[in-house]
C-alpha angles and dihedrals in degrees: 000000000000115000094242093055092046090051091048091052091048092049091048092053091044094051095046096046101047095254099320101110098152093050091045089050091051092049089049091052090051090050093050092049092055107034126098116306126233121313092252090064090047090051090050090051090052092051095046101037107017134249096288094058092040091057091044089054095046094047092043094051092047092049092047092049091049092047094049092047089050092050092049094048098042092040089051091052091049091050091049094246123140 
């Protein structure tokens, strides 16, 4: 990754997290690891289980990813990390 782009990403995380760029980056990585997979997987869920369960899965995974990222970021702040 070129240095300018890396610096821009760091500055974006730093600005949006109140000066806790490393902690925000960790929370972002946790979110990305948990949120809804690719659309092919979602389409397969719809075919196998139906639209209702597909949406339940998508919304549930998004909510879980957001909650875990929140816990990581806020927990890190409480522990004095970042």
